[in-house]
Short mmCIF file of the C-alpha atoms (twelve columns), coordinates in Angstrom:
data_MODEL
# 
_entry.id   MODEL 
# 
loop_
_atom_site.group_PDB 
_atom_site.id 
_atom_site.type_symbol 
_atom_site.label_atom_id 
_atom_site.label_alt_id 
_atom_site.label_comp_id 
_atom_site.label_asym_id 
_atom_site.label_seq_id 
_atom_site.Cartn_x 
_atom_site.Cartn_y 
_atom_site.Cartn_z 
_atom_site.pdbx_PDB_model_num 
ATOM 1   C CA . MET A 1   87.717 97.890  -59.479 1 
ATOM 2   C CA . GLU A 2   85.526 95.693  -57.266 1 
ATOM 3   C CA . ARG A 3   83.577 98.826  -56.131 1 
ATOM 4   C CA . ILE A 4   82.540 99.422  -59.726 1 
ATOM 5   C CA . VAL A 5   82.050 95.834  -60.903 1 
ATOM 6   C CA . LYS A 6   79.736 94.639  -58.097 1 
ATOM 7   C CA . PRO A 7   77.188 97.495  -58.441 1 
ATOM 8   C CA . LEU A 8   77.336 97.115  -62.212 1 
ATOM 9   C CA . ILE A 9   76.593 93.383  -62.008 1 
ATOM 10  C CA . VAL A 10  73.749 94.006  -59.543 1 
ATOM 11  C CA . SER A 11  72.348 96.700  -61.859 1 
ATOM 12  C CA . VAL A 12  72.397 94.326  -64.827 1 
ATOM 13  C CA . ILE A 13  70.657 91.597  -62.815 1 
ATOM 14  C CA . ILE A 14  67.967 94.020  -61.619 1 
ATOM 15  C CA . ALA A 15  67.412 95.424  -65.104 1 
ATOM 16  C CA . THR A 16  67.211 91.909  -66.561 1 
ATOM 17  C CA . ALA A 17  64.683 90.876  -63.916 1 
ATOM 18  C CA . ALA A 18  62.552 93.959  -64.588 1 
ATOM 19  C CA . PHE A 19  62.504 93.283  -68.341 1 
ATOM 20  C CA . ALA A 20  61.754 89.606  -67.739 1 
ATOM 21  C CA . TYR A 21  58.660 90.555  -65.779 1 
ATOM 22  C CA . ALA A 22  57.465 93.166  -68.285 1 
ATOM 23  C CA . GLY A 23  54.266 92.390  -70.151 1 
ATOM 24  C CA . GLN A 24  51.596 93.968  -72.287 1 
ATOM 25  C CA . ASP A 25  48.159 94.847  -70.921 1 
ATOM 26  C CA . GLU A 26  45.866 93.463  -73.602 1 
ATOM 27  C CA . THR A 27  42.903 95.692  -72.726 1 
ATOM 28  C CA . SER A 28  44.646 99.054  -72.901 1 
ATOM 29  C CA . GLY A 29  47.675 98.184  -75.019 1 
ATOM 30  C CA . THR A 30  50.019 99.790  -72.476 1 
ATOM 31  C CA . ALA A 31  53.073 98.108  -71.046 1 
ATOM 32  C CA . THR A 32  52.891 96.842  -67.494 1 
ATOM 33  C CA . VAL A 33  55.778 95.782  -65.316 1 
ATOM 34  C CA . HIS A 34  55.617 93.228  -62.512 1 
ATOM 35  C CA . PHE A 35  58.361 93.513  -59.925 1 
ATOM 36  C CA . PRO A 36  59.997 91.248  -57.416 1 
ATOM 37  C CA . GLU A 37  59.610 92.283  -53.754 1 
ATOM 38  C CA . THR A 38  62.323 94.948  -53.967 1 
ATOM 39  C CA . ILE A 39  63.486 96.956  -56.957 1 
ATOM 40  C CA . THR A 40  66.088 99.647  -57.220 1 
ATOM 41  C CA . THR A 41  67.334 101.618 -60.157 1 
ATOM 42  C CA . PRO A 42  71.064 101.396 -60.866 1 
ATOM 43  C CA . THR A 43  73.020 104.248 -59.370 1 
ATOM 44  C CA . LEU A 44  74.702 106.750 -61.603 1 
ATOM 45  C CA . GLU A 45  77.815 106.444 -59.450 1 
ATOM 46  C CA . ALA A 46  78.432 102.869 -60.648 1 
ATOM 47  C CA . HIS A 47  78.650 104.055 -64.263 1 
ATOM 48  C CA . HIS A 48  80.075 107.562 -63.823 1 
ATOM 49  C CA . PRO A 49  82.093 107.801 -60.587 1 
ATOM 50  C CA . GLN A 50  83.168 111.380 -61.369 1 
ATOM 51  C CA . LYS A 51  79.581 112.707 -61.389 1 
ATOM 52  C CA . GLN A 52  77.625 113.752 -58.312 1 
ATOM 53  C CA . LYS A 53  75.408 111.090 -56.749 1 
ATOM 54  C CA . PRO A 54  71.759 111.592 -57.761 1 
ATOM 55  C CA . TRP A 55  68.835 112.209 -55.440 1 
ATOM 56  C CA . THR A 56  67.001 109.123 -54.156 1 
ATOM 57  C CA . LEU A 57  63.285 108.573 -53.715 1 
ATOM 58  C CA . LYS A 58  62.692 105.625 -51.378 1 
ATOM 59  C CA . GLU A 59  59.255 104.112 -51.093 1 
ATOM 60  C CA . PHE A 60  58.631 101.805 -48.159 1 
ATOM 61  C CA . GLY A 61  55.669 99.520  -48.708 1 
ATOM 62  C CA . SER A 62  54.398 95.972  -48.954 1 
ATOM 63  C CA . SER A 63  53.246 93.770  -51.794 1 
ATOM 64  C CA . ARG A 64  50.040 93.168  -49.777 1 
ATOM 65  C CA . CYS A 65  49.281 96.886  -49.404 1 
ATOM 66  C CA . ILE A 66  46.873 98.163  -52.076 1 
ATOM 67  C CA . PRO A 67  48.034 101.831 -51.972 1 
ATOM 68  C CA . CYS A 68  51.639 100.568 -52.176 1 
ATOM 69  C CA . ARG A 69  50.831 98.547  -55.286 1 
ATOM 70  C CA . LYS A 70  49.123 101.592 -56.821 1 
ATOM 71  C CA . MET A 71  52.313 103.604 -56.252 1 
ATOM 72  C CA . LYS A 72  54.564 101.209 -58.225 1 
ATOM 73  C CA . PRO A 73  53.587 102.333 -61.760 1 
ATOM 74  C CA . ILE A 74  54.003 105.970 -60.703 1 
ATOM 75  C CA . LEU A 75  57.453 105.250 -59.294 1 
ATOM 76  C CA . VAL A 76  58.492 103.323 -62.410 1 
ATOM 77  C CA . GLN A 77  57.464 106.287 -64.569 1 
ATOM 78  C CA . LEU A 78  59.395 108.702 -62.339 1 
ATOM 79  C CA . ALA A 79  62.471 106.449 -62.516 1 
ATOM 80  C CA . ASN A 80  62.284 106.626 -66.318 1 
ATOM 81  C CA . ASP A 81  61.500 110.351 -66.494 1 
ATOM 82  C CA . TYR A 82  64.275 111.347 -64.056 1 
ATOM 83  C CA . LYS A 83  66.903 108.798 -65.101 1 
ATOM 84  C CA . GLY A 84  70.358 109.957 -64.075 1 
ATOM 85  C CA . VAL A 85  69.159 112.569 -61.560 1 
ATOM 86  C CA . LEU A 86  66.848 110.486 -59.340 1 
ATOM 87  C CA . ASP A 87  67.237 106.913 -58.139 1 
ATOM 88  C CA . VAL A 88  63.942 105.293 -57.200 1 
ATOM 89  C CA . GLU A 89  63.915 102.478 -54.659 1 
ATOM 90  C CA . VAL A 90  60.804 100.457 -53.830 1 
ATOM 91  C CA . LEU A 91  61.518 98.666  -50.571 1 
ATOM 92  C CA . GLU A 92  59.505 95.815  -49.042 1 
ATOM 93  C CA . ILE A 93  59.181 97.004  -45.435 1 
ATOM 94  C CA . ASN A 94  59.531 93.523  -43.915 1 
ATOM 95  C CA . ASP A 95  62.843 92.985  -45.726 1 
ATOM 96  C CA . HIS A 96  64.215 96.440  -44.810 1 
ATOM 97  C CA . LEU A 97  63.206 96.946  -41.173 1 
ATOM 98  C CA . GLU A 98  66.517 98.514  -40.117 1 
ATOM 99  C CA . GLU A 99  66.405 101.046 -42.937 1 
ATOM 100 C CA . ALA A 100 62.739 101.758 -42.143 1 
ATOM 101 C CA . LYS A 101 63.698 102.436 -38.515 1 
ATOM 102 C CA . LYS A 102 66.499 104.734 -39.690 1 
ATOM 103 C CA . TYR A 103 63.922 106.898 -41.506 1 
ATOM 104 C CA . GLY A 104 61.270 106.615 -38.771 1 
ATOM 105 C CA . ILE A 105 58.776 104.765 -40.967 1 
ATOM 106 C CA . THR A 106 55.605 103.882 -39.024 1 
ATOM 107 C CA . LEU A 107 52.995 103.566 -41.790 1 
ATOM 108 C CA . ILE A 108 53.050 102.422 -45.413 1 
ATOM 109 C CA . PRO A 109 53.330 103.492 -48.085 1 
ATOM 110 C CA . THR A 110 55.846 106.147 -47.093 1 
ATOM 111 C CA . GLN A 111 58.002 108.034 -49.575 1 
ATOM 112 C CA . VAL A 112 61.308 109.574 -48.475 1 
ATOM 113 C CA . LEU A 113 63.271 111.983 -50.702 1 
ATOM 114 C CA . VAL A 114 67.000 111.970 -49.930 1 
ATOM 115 C CA . ASP A 115 69.363 114.521 -51.469 1 
ATOM 116 C CA . SER A 116 72.738 113.738 -53.013 1 
ATOM 117 C CA . LYS A 117 74.437 114.231 -49.621 1 
ATOM 118 C CA . GLY A 118 72.170 111.698 -47.878 1 
ATOM 119 C CA . ASN A 119 69.948 114.236 -46.095 1 
ATOM 120 C CA . VAL A 120 66.193 113.659 -45.931 1 
ATOM 121 C CA . GLN A 121 64.504 116.550 -47.739 1 
ATOM 122 C CA . TRP A 122 60.881 115.379 -47.724 1 
ATOM 123 C CA . THR A 123 58.706 112.588 -46.342 1 
ATOM 124 C CA . HIS A 124 55.127 111.657 -47.240 1 
ATOM 125 C CA . ILE A 125 52.837 108.971 -45.824 1 
ATOM 126 C CA . GLY A 126 50.213 107.376 -48.087 1 
ATOM 127 C CA . PHE A 127 49.407 107.330 -51.777 1 
ATOM 128 C CA . ILE A 128 50.438 110.421 -53.720 1 
ATOM 129 C CA . PRO A 129 49.552 111.172 -57.362 1 
ATOM 130 C CA . LYS A 130 52.389 111.483 -59.885 1 
ATOM 131 C CA . GLU A 131 51.668 115.176 -60.489 1 
ATOM 132 C CA . ASP A 132 52.004 115.941 -56.772 1 
ATOM 133 C CA . LEU A 133 55.257 113.974 -56.538 1 
ATOM 134 C CA . GLU A 134 56.646 115.824 -59.544 1 
ATOM 135 C CA . SER A 135 55.637 119.110 -57.927 1 
ATOM 136 C CA . VAL A 136 57.617 118.202 -54.797 1 
ATOM 137 C CA . LEU A 137 60.628 117.176 -56.896 1 
ATOM 138 C CA . HIS A 138 60.475 120.509 -58.742 1 
ATOM 139 C CA . GLU A 139 60.193 122.461 -55.451 1 
ATOM 140 C CA . LYS A 140 63.265 120.625 -54.113 1 
ATOM 141 C CA . GLY A 141 65.286 121.370 -57.249 1 
ATOM 142 C CA . VAL A 142 65.219 117.903 -58.832 1 
ATOM 143 C CA . LYS A 143 64.905 118.613 -62.547 1 
ATOM 144 C CA . LYS A 144 64.040 116.176 -65.326 1 
ATOM 145 C CA . PRO A 145 67.003 115.579 -67.585 1 
ATOM 146 C CA . GLU A 146 66.688 117.064 -71.047 1 
ATOM 147 C CA . LYS A 147 65.760 114.483 -73.649 1 
ATOM 148 C CA . GLN A 148 68.554 113.664 -76.075 1 
ATOM 149 C CA . GLY A 149 67.886 113.504 -79.793 1 
# 
């Protein structure tokens, strides 16, 4: 029970924090989201233990890195578009040095695509447009979930 409750509580806290930081861009009328140093999307496993763990896209960066900051809106959109099949993690490099070493991160921003078994399937260094990221996801077999309703 504790295995399910803790991730669920963490997911609720993260989601609450993300909504608390959400705002409206007055010039364009589009929603903008401001994030704490590290954000992660809740894992599907916490809510549906019987289903296969989704793919994970990890982005190692820094809040002081301009290309890293430009990646955040793209990653937020991907997290929404691929909800349930792709977890998106934006990791502050200075707070996740051990994990960065594990993946051999030497420059930021770096994106790492990890399959449901924990194997690295793709790595990219630098800014990458959303269309190019989606192309990689499609090539690797990560499909957008069908919209309900």
